[in-house]
C-alpha positions in Angstrom: -0.8 10.6 23.8 -2.1 10.7 27.3 -1.1 8.4 29.8 -5.5 7.6 29.9 -5.4 7.0 26.3 -2.4 4.8 26.4 -4.2 2.8 28.7 -7.0 2.4 26.9 -5.0 1.7 23.3 -2.9 -1.4 25.6 -6.3 -2.6 26.4 -7.9 -2.8 23.1 -5.1 -4.8 22.1 -4.6 -7.1 24.6 -8.6 -7.7 24.0 -7.3 -8.7 20.6 -4.7 -11.2 21.6 -5.1 -14.7 22.2 -3.3 -16.5 25.5 -0.5 -18.1 23.0 0.2 -14.6 21.5 0.2 -12.7 25.3 2.8 -15.4 26.7 5.0 -15.2 23.4 5.0 -11.1 23.6 5.7 -11.5 27.6 9.1 -13.3 26.6 9.6 -11.3 23.6 9.6 -8.0 25.9 11.7 -9.9 28.7 14.4 -10.4 26.4 14.1 -7.3 24.5 14.7 -5.8 28.0 17.4 -7.7 28.9 19.5 -6.4 25.8 18.2 -2.8 26.3 21.5 -0.2 25.5 23.4 -3.1 24.3 24.5 -3.6 20.5 24.6 -6.7 18.8 27.7 -8.6 19.0 30.2 -8.5 16.2 29.5 -9.9 12.9 31.5 -12.7 11.2 33.9 -11.8 8.7 32.4 -11.4 5.7 33.8 -14.3 2.7 33.6 -12.9 -0.5 35.2 -15.9 -2.7 31.5 -16.8 -3.5 29.6 -14.3 -5.2 25.8 -13.7 -4.6 23.5 -14.6 -7.6 22.6 -11.5 -9.6 18.9 -11.1 -10.6 19.0 -7.5 -12.2 20.1 -7.3 -16.2 22.7 -5.0 -15.2 24.7 -5.0 -18.8 21.3 -3.4 -20.1 21.2 -0.7 -18.1 20.6 2.8 -19.6 19.9 5.7 -17.5 17.6 8.8 -18.8 17.2 12.3 -18.0 14.5 11.7 -14.8 17.0 9.2 -13.5 19.9 11.9 -13.6 17.8 14.8 -12.3 16.6 13.1 -9.6 20.1 11.6 -8.7 21.1 15.5 -9.1 18.9 16.5 -6.5 19.7 13.8 -4.1 23.8 15.2 -4.4 22.2 18.6 -3.9 21.1 17.5 -0.3 17.1 17.8 -2.0 15.1 14.6 -0.9 11.5 14.1 -1.6 9.7 12.9 1.7 6.0 12.2 1.8 3.6 15.4 1.7 6.5 17.5 2.4 7.7 16.8 -1.1 11.2 18.4 -2.3 13.0 19.4 0.8 16.1 20.2 1.6 18.1 17.7 4.3 21.8 18.1 3.1 24.1 15.7 1.9 24.4 13.2 4.0 21.6 14.2 5.9 21.2 13.4 9.9 19.7 10.2 9.2 18.1 10.3 12.9 16.6 13.8 12.8 12.8 13.8 11.9 11.9 16.2 8.6 8.6 16.3 10.1 9.3 18.2 13.3 13.0 18.4 13.1 13.3 16.9 16.3 17.0 14.8 16.6 16.2 11.3 18.5 18.4 9.6 20.6 20.4 6.2 20.1 18.3 4.3 22.9 17.5 0.9 22.4 15.5 0.6 19.0 12.9 -1.9 19.7 11.6 -0.1 23.0 11.8 3.5 21.4 8.2 4.6 21.4 8.1 5.8 17.4 4.2 6.3 17.4 4.1 9.0 20.3 3.9 11.7 17.9 4.2 13.8 20.9 8.1 12.5 21.2 8.8 11.4 18.3 6.8 13.2 15.4 5.1 11.2 12.5 8.0 8.5 12.1 7.1 7.8 8.7 8.9 11.3 8.1 12.1 9.8 9.3 11.5 6.0 8.1 11.3 7.3 4.3 14.7 8.6 3.7 16.5 6.0 5.8 14.8 3.1 3.4 17.4 4.2 1.0 15.6 4.8 -2.3 17.6 7.8 -3.0 20.9 5.2 -3.1 19.2 3.2 -6.1 18.6 6.1 -8.0 22.4 7.1 -7.7 23.3 3.6 -8.5 21.4 4.0 -11.8 22.8 7.4 -12.6 26.3 5.5 -12.0 25.4 2.5 -14.0 24.1 4.9 -17.0 26.8 7.5 -17.1 29.6 6.3 -15.4 30.4 9.5 -13.9 32.2 9.0 -10.5 30.5 11.5 -8.8 27.3 9.4 -8.2 29.6 6.4 -7.3 31.2 8.7 -4.4 27.7 9.9 -3.8 26.5 6.1 -2.5 29.8 5.9 -0.4 29.2 9.0 1.6 25.4 8.5 2.6 26.6 4.8 3.2 29.5 5.6 5.6 27.1 8.5 7.1 24.1 6.3 7.6 26.4 3.4 9.4 28.5 5.9 11.0 25.4 7.1 12.7 22.8 4.3 13.0 24.9 1.4 14.8 23.2 -1.8 15.0 20.5 -1.8 17.6 20.1 1.4 18.6 18.1 4.6 17.5 14.9 4.9 15.4 16.3 3.0 12.7 16.8 -0.3 14.4 13.1 -0.1 15.9 11.1 -1.5 12.7 12.1 -5.1 11.3 10.2 -3.8 8.2 12.4 -1.1 7.5 15.4 -2.9 8.3 13.7 -5.6 5.2 13.3 -2.6 2.8 17.1 -1.2 3.5 18.0 -4.6 2.2 16.2 -4.9 -0.6 17.9 -1.3 -1.9 21.2 -2.5 -0.3 21.3 -5.4 -2.9 20.0 -3.3 -5.8 22.8 -0.8 -5.5 25.2 -3.6 -4.7 24.3 -4.9 -8.1 24.0 -2.2 -9.9 27.7 -0.6 -8.7 29.6 -4.1 -9.6 29.3 -6.2 -6.4 32.1 -6.9 -4.0 34.8 -5.9 -6.8 33.0 -2.2 -7.5 35.8 0.9 -8.2 34.1 2.0 -4.9 36.0 -0.8 -3.0 39.5 0.0 -4.4 41.1 2.3 -2.5 42.2 1.4 1.2 39.3 4.0 2.4 36.7 2.0 0.2 37.8 -1.5 1.7 36.8 0.0 5.0 33.9 1.1 3.5 32.7 -2.5 1.9 33.9 -4.4 5.2 31.6 -1.9 7.2 28.5 -2.2 4.8 28.9 -5.8 4.9 28.5 -5.9 8.8 25.7 -4.0 8.7 24.0 -6.0 6.2 24.4 -9.2 8.6 23.2 -7.1 11.4 20.0 -6.2 9.5 19.4 -9.9 8.7 19.9 -11.1 11.8 17.4 -8.5 13.5 14.8 -9.4 11.2 15.6 -13.0 12.5 15.0 -12.0 16.0 12.5 -9.2 15.8 10.1 -10.4 12.7 6.3 -10.1 13.5 4.3 -12.6 14.8 0.6 -13.8 15.5 -1.8 -10.7 15.1 1.0 -8.5 14.1 1.4 -10.8 10.8 0.3 -8.7 7.8 2.4 -7.2 4.9 5.0 -6.1 7.2 5.8 -9.6 7.7 6.2 -10.2 3.8 8.8 -7.4 3.6 10.7 -8.4 6.4 10.9 -11.6 4.8 11.7 -10.2 1.3 14.7 -8.1 2.7 16.1 -11.2 4.1 15.5 -13.9 1.2 17.3 -10.9 -1.2 20.1 -10.7 1.5 20.7 -14.6 1.6 20.8 -14.5 -2.0 22.8 -11.2 -2.6 25.5 -12.0 0.3 26.2 -15.4 0.5 29.2 -14.4 2.6 28.5 -16.0 6.0 27.1 -19.7 7.4 24.0 -17.7 8.2 23.1 -16.6 4.7 21.4 -20.1 3.5 19.6 -20.3 7.1 18.2 -16.5 6.0 17.3 -18.2 2.6 15.3 -21.0 4.0 13.9 -19.6 6.5 12.7 -16.8 4.2 11.5 -19.0 1.4 9.5 -21.0 3.7 7.9 -18.0 5.2 7.1 -16.1 1.8 5.8 -19.4 0.8 3.3 -19.6 3.3 2.5 -16.2 3.7 1.5 -15.4 0.2 -1.1 -18.0 0.7 -2.6 -16.6 3.7 -2.5 -13.2 2.8 -3.4 -13.0 -0.6 -6.6 -14.7 -1.6 -7.0 -17.0 -4.5 -8.7 -14.4 -6.5 -5.6 -11.9 -5.7 -6.9 -10.1 -3.4 -5.1 -8.8 -0.5 -6.7 -10.1 2.9 -5.8 -6.8 4.5 -8.5 -5.2 1.9 -5.8 -2.1 1.2 -5.1 -1.3 -2.0 -1.9 0.5 -1.4 -0.6 -2.3 0.7 -1.2 -4.7 -1.9 1.0 -2.8 -4.7 3.7 -2.9 -1.7 3.4 -6.6 -1.0 3.2 -7.3 -5.0 6.5 -5.3 -5.2 8.1 -7.6 -2.1 6.9 -10.8 -3.6 8.4 -9.9 -6.9 12.1 -8.8 -5.9 12.1 -12.2 -3.9 10.7 -14.1 -6.6 13.5 -12.3 -9.3 16.5 -12.9 -7.0 15.2 -16.8 -6.3 15.1 -17.5 -10.2 18.7 -16.8 -10.5 19.5 -19.4 -7.8 18.0 -21.9 -9.6 15.2 -22.7 -7.2 12.3 -20.8 -7.9 9.4 -20.0 -5.9 6.4 -22.5 -6.3 4.0 -22.3 -9.2 1.4 -21.4 -6.2 3.2 -18.6 -5.5 3.8 -17.2 -9.0 0.1 -17.8 -9.6 -1.1 -15.5 -6.8 1.2 -12.7 -8.3 -0.7 -13.3 -11.4 -4.0 -12.9 -9.7 -3.2 -10.1 -7.7 -2.1 -8.1 -11.2 -5.6 -9.4 -12.6 -6.7 -8.0 -9.5 -5.6 -4.8 -10.1 -6.3 -4.4 -13.8 -10.3 -5.1 -13.1 -10.2 -2.1 -10.5 -8.3 0.3 -12.6 -10.5 2.3 -14.8 -9.9 3.4 -18.3 -7.9 6.8 -17.1 -5.5 4.5 -15.3 -7.1 5.2 -11.5 -7.2 2.9 -8.6 -9.3 3.2 -5.9 -7.8 4.0 -2.8 -9.5 1.1 -0.7 -8.0 0.7 2.8 -4.8 2.5 4.1 -3.0 3.7 1.2 0.3 5.2 2.4 3.0 6.0 -0.2 4.7 2.7 0.9 7.5 2.2 -1.7 9.9 -1.0 -1.6 12.2 0.1 -4.5 14.1 3.1 -5.3 14.3 2.2 -9.0 13.1 5.0 -10.8 9.7 5.0 -12.8 10.3 7.8 -15.0 8.4 11.0 -15.5 5.0 11.0 -14.8 5.3 7.4 -13.9 2.9 5.3 -12.1 3.7 2.2 -9.9 0.2 0.3 -10.8 1.0 0.8 -14.4 4.6 0.1 -14.2 3.5 -3.5 -12.1 0.6 -4.3 -14.6 3.7 -4.0 -17.8 6.1 -6.3 -15.6 3.6 -8.5 -14.6 2.5 -9.0 -18.4 6.0 -10.0 -19.4 6.5 -12.3 -16.5 3.5 -14.4 -17.3 3.2 -13.6 -21.0 -0.7 -12.5 -20.4 -1.7 -10.0 -23.2 -4.9 -8.6 -21.2 -2.3 -6.8 -18.7 -0.3 -5.7 -21.6 -3.2 -4.0 -22.8 -4.1 -2.8 -19.4 -0.5 -1.5 -18.9 -0.5 0.2 -22.5 3.5 0.5 -22.6 6.5 -0.4 -21.1 8.2 1.9 -18.3 11.4 2.8 -17.1 11.4 0.5 -14.2 10.6 -2.5 -16.1 13.3 -2.2 -18.4 16.1 -1.7 -15.5 14.1 -4.8 -13.8 14.0 -7.4 -16.5 15.8 -5.7 -19.4 15.2 -4.4 -22.9 15.6 -7.9 -24.6 12.7 -9.4 -22.3 10.6 -6.0 -23.1 10.8 -6.5 -26.8 8.4 -9.2 -26.3 6.0 -6.5 -25.0 4.6 -5.7 -28.6 3.9 -9.1 -29.5 1.3 -9.2 -26.3 -0.4 -6.1 -27.1 -1.2 -7.8 -30.5 -3.0 -10.7 -29.0 -6.8 -10.5 -28.7 -7.2 -10.3 -24.9 -9.6 -8.2 -22.7 -7.8 -6.0 -20.7 -10.4 -6.7 -17.8 -10.2 -10.2 -17.8 -12.3 -11.0 -14.4 -14.7 -8.5 -12.9 -15.3 -10.9 -9.6 -13.3 -11.4 -7.1 -15.5 -13.4 -4.5 -12.6 -14.3 -1.8 -11.7 -10.6 -1.2 -15.6 -9.3 -1.5 -14.8 -7.1 -4.6 -17.1 -6.9 -7.7 -16.8 -4.5 -11.0 -20.2 -3.6 -12.8 -19.6 -2.0 -16.2 -20.3 -1.3 -19.2 -17.8 -0.5 -22.4 -15.2 -1.6 -20.0 -11.8 0.0 -21.2 -13.1 2.4 -24.0 -13.9 6.2 -24.0 -17.4 5.2 -23.3 -16.5 3.6 -19.9 -18.9 3.2 -17.2 -17.5 1.5 -14.1 -18.4 0.7 -10.9 -16.0 -1.2 -8.1 -18.1 -1.9 -5.2 -16.9 -3.1 -2.1 -18.5 -6.5 0.0 -15.8 -7.7 1.6 -14.9 -8.0 5.1 -13.4 -5.0 7.2 -9.8 -6.7 7.0 -7.6 -9.6 7.7 -8.7 -11.9 11.0 -7.3 -10.0 14.4 -7.0 -6.6 14.3 -7.6 -5.9 10.6 -5.1 -3.0 11.0 -5.1 -1.4 7.8 -9.0 -1.9 6.9 -11.4 0.7 6.7 -15.1 0.9 7.7 -16.2 0.8 4.4 -18.8 -2.1 3.8 -20.9 -1.9 0.4 -19.1 0.9 -0.9 -18.5 1.3 -4.0 -16.6 4.3 -6.8 -17.7 5.3 -10.0 -15.9 6.2 -13.2 -17.1 7.5 -16.3 -15.3 7.6 -19.6 -12.1 7.6 -17.1 -12.7 10.1 -15.1 -13.7 9.4 -11.3 -16.8 10.7 -10.0 -17.7 8.7 -7.0 -14.2 8.2 -5.4 -12.9 6.5 -2.0 -11.3 9.8 0.0 -7.9 7.6 0.9 -6.1 7.4 4.3 -5.3 11.0 5.4 -2.5 10.1 8.2 -1.5 7.3 10.2 0.2 9.4 13.2 -1.0 12.6 12.8 -4.1 14.4 14.3 -6.7 11.4 15.7 -9.6 13.4 14.2 -8.3 12.7 10.7 -7.0 9.2 11.2 -10.7 8.2 12.7 -12.6 10.0 10.0 -10.8 8.5 6.9 -10.8 5.0 8.1 -14.6 5.7 9.4 -17.8 4.8 7.6 -19.0 8.5 6.5 -16.1 9.1 4.5 -17.1 6.3 1.9 -19.9 5.8 -0.2 -21.9 3.8 2.0 -24.7 4.1 4.5 -24.3 5.0 8.4 -26.5 4.7 10.9 -27.3 7.1 13.7 -23.8 8.6 12.6 -21.8 5.6 14.1 -19.0 3.5 12.3 -20.2 0.0 11.1 -17.2 -1.0 13.2 -15.8 -0.3 16.5 -12.4 1.2 16.7 -9.8 0.4 19.5 -6.8 2.7 18.3 -5.1 3.5 14.9 -4.6 0.4 14.1 -7.2 -1.6 15.7 -10.8 -2.7 15.2 -12.0 -4.3 18.3 -15.3 -5.0 16.9 -15.7 -6.0 13.4 -18.7 -6.8 10.8 -19.5 -9.8 8.5 -20.3 -9.1 5.1 -22.6 -11.5 2.9 -23.1 -11.2 -1.0 -26.7 -12.5 -1.6 -26.8 -12.4 -5.4 -24.6 -12.0 -8.2 -26.0 -11.6 -12.0 -24.6 -10.7 -15.0 -26.0 -10.7 -19.1 -25.9 -8.7 -21.9 -28.3 -6.2 -20.6 -28.2 -5.8 -16.9 -25.6 -6.4 -14.2 -26.8 -6.8 -10.6 -25.3 -7.6 -7.0 -26.9 -7.7 -3.5 -25.2 -7.9 -0.2 -25.7 -6.9 3.2 -23.5 -6.8 6.6 -24.1 -6.9 10.3 -22.2 -4.3 11.9 -25.2 -2.2 13.2 -26.4 -4.8 14.7 -25.3 -3.6 18.1 -27.5 -0.8 18.1 -30.9 -0.5 19.0 -33.9 -2.8 16.4 -30.7 -4.6 15.5 -30.5 -3.2 12.1 -28.8 -4.7 9.0 -27.9 -2.7 6.0 -28.8 -4.2 2.6 -27.7 -2.9 -0.6 -28.4 -3.9 -4.2 -26.4 -2.3 -6.9 -28.2 -2.5 -10.9 -26.3 -1.1 -13.7 -28.5 -1.1 -17.2 -25.7 -1.6 -19.6 -27.1 0.2 -22.5 -27.8 3.3 -21.2 -25.2 3.3 -18.6 -27.2 3.7 -15.7 -26.8 2.7 -11.9 -29.6 2.1 -9.5 -28.5 1.8 -5.9 -31.3 0.9 -3.6 -30.5 0.8 0.2 -32.7 -1.2 3.0 -32.6 -1.1 6.8 -34.0 -4.3 8.4 -34.5 -3.7 11.8 -37.1 -3.8 14.5 -37.5 -0.2 14.9 -37.0 2.9 12.9 -33.6 4.2 12.0 -31.8 7.7 11.4 -29.6 7.0 8.1 -27.4 9.1 6.2 -25.9 8.3 2.8 -22.6 9.4 2.0 -21.4 10.5 -1.5 -18.1 11.5 -1.8 -17.0 12.9 -5.2 -13.6 13.5 -7.0 -12.1 17.0 -6.6 -12.3 17.6 -10.4 -15.9 17.3 -9.9 -18.1 20.7 -10.1 -22.0 19.2 -7.8 -24.7 21.4 -8.3 -28.2 20.9 -6.9 -31.1 21.8 -9.5 -34.6 20.7 -9.5 -34.1 17.8 -11.6 -31.7 16.3 -9.4 -27.9 16.5 -8.6 -25.6 17.4 -11.6 -22.4 16.2 -11.2 -19.7 17.2 -13.8 -16.1 16.0 -14.5 -14.9 18.2 -17.1 -17.0 17.4 -20.6 -18.7 14.3 -18.8 -21.3 14.9 -17.0 -24.2 13.2 -14.7 -27.2 13.3 -13.1 -28.0 11.8 -9.6 -31.5 11.1 -8.4 -31.9 11.0 -4.6 -34.6 9.7 -2.3 -37.6 12.0 -1.4 -38.3 13.2 2.0 -34.3 14.1 3.3 -32.3 16.6 4.0 -29.5 17.5 1.9 -26.4 19.2 2.7 -23.2 19.6 0.5 -19.8 20.2 2.3 -16.4 20.9 1.0 -13.5 20.9 3.2 -15.5 20.9 6.4 -14.0 19.8 10.1 -17.1 19.6 11.7 -18.9 17.2 10.3 -15.4 16.0 8.9 -16.3 15.6 5.5 -15.5 17.1 1.6 -11.6 15.9 1.6 -9.7 13.6 -0.7 -6.0 12.3 0.3 -4.3 11.1 -3.0 -1.0 11.1 -0.5 -0.4 10.2 2.6 -0.6 13.2 5.1 -2.0 15.3 2.1 -5.4 16.2 2.7 -7.4 18.8 -0.3 -11.2 19.9 -0.4 -13.3 18.0 -2.3 -17.4 17.8 -2.2 -19.2 15.4 -0.3 -22.8 15.0 -0.6 -25.1 14.0 2.5 -28.7 12.5 2.6 -30.4 12.6 6.0 -33.5 10.7 6.8 -35.5 8.1 8.5 -36.4 4.8 7.3 -38.8 2.1 8.8 -39.3 -1.8 8.0 -40.0 -2.4 4.3 -39.1 1.2 3.2 -36.1 1.6 0.8 -33.7 4.3 -0.6 -33.3 4.3 -4.1 -30.3 6.8 -5.7 -30.0 6.8 -9.5 -26.9 8.1 -11.3 -26.8 8.2 -15.2 -25.2 10.2 -18.1 -26.9 13.9 -18.1 
């Protein structure tokens, strides 16, 4: 990042802060400056006479072939890291070397490292991924299921090397309280799976030294989170992850006087944040699908841990969690596809293996169905996955079939007014499904809306479980700036742009310095027709102060969708309609309109007259025709752009129906 760009970023960030936050951050920076280069004080000696709560049904665990395959890969030095997939990092790896660029990062004070400076560090997500220790959980699953000592010893080798290479407060693995929280959740899972303090891993004198060093690092992690957790405008899903790690640590390791304080602080924080960050309808206020699945797992692991203490979280806490899964069930199509609204960055909390072909969304639905006795979620999930069995145990999972036999719609709710998401559809959750998921919500959470995309009045369309119109995803955080800006910008979503501008004004990779307001004007649904009308004011900063209004009208019997766009402005406007198709779609312009085929399913799209039409695939200028199913992995797809001019009172009508 150039000096000029860095100054601009700091200025935009400062503009988003309140006076109270500026004062707080100044104090925090001063405290961190005073402690630069100095490791934390010695951890108190852990007391092992009081066992921690065991919140996993460890006696019922059985490994499957996929768990063993992954565990053997790890022992052979192969790791799966974001877009790089299966790569050789060694066993043990160099924990402070970034797989993205091969750079070995120094052991300077973690909180003052410029971890987002890609020129110096590379993409930090590639380094943080292996250091979340998901692989240790896989090894623990393999040990629990087979009893083979090599898996247990592998855990010891990885732990010993990590503790040696990553001393408290020093290096990139001590730069983020969230990463410390995620590591604690996985360490706590491993601790239970291998038998806790009495594990045979610790039976030798060398093992006892490892146990002491591990517990000391646990204490340092928890205290690090307490000192550096997210505050003010930085409060988002990161804080929930930090608090979940702190709470799970307090429950799993009641070895110190501070453990009870960790539990109290984290419990209070989680109870407050679940209500602040998740709406009553179950939509994460960050407006990010990927972030929502990560948050749900954080709440789940903390909730399971709390139940075993005899002091479960409140009913409101669990209500929000169930509502989150009802939202997921509504936006998931019959083929299991989930729209990639907002930032989706492959974030995983837990290393518990999903199984071959496993899907995190389907897993969460199955777990939630059993936790809440919700037959609709069971129908949406369809089966009980491997991870759910490890989390809840075989006895609990046997209840799943009885839930499936109950009569309940798989999509129980379609309107989510707090989050601004609406599902319009015909024959939902059947082979003839026609499902529209419309976004009429805010840009993101108050403040900087860090993980929201400028996608007001966008929507996705699936037919018969096949994706047609999609949200292209996230691209990257720390890669080339043009990719970050494009994927979060308006033109990369199925909505209208005016003068090729974004609906909101970006102030940096995770800052929106000027946001918009969206209003729902009308919502109607009956047996024949569903409709939705909404508008946003993001373009009122432009000449003529334009407002974009869009209506969706879905005729159930014919499975036909009509989209009408109107610009309310005092002057004519130059506009573009952007349509992004799945990479599985074949798009052809014909005299009768645009024909789109995805396998055997075909749609015909009729565009407004008198416009210029472009079909783009893998284009860099303009940036269009891309989809990012995984973080930092972009593949060509097809984008259709209609360009034209509108005057007051004119409307643009687009029709999509089965061919």
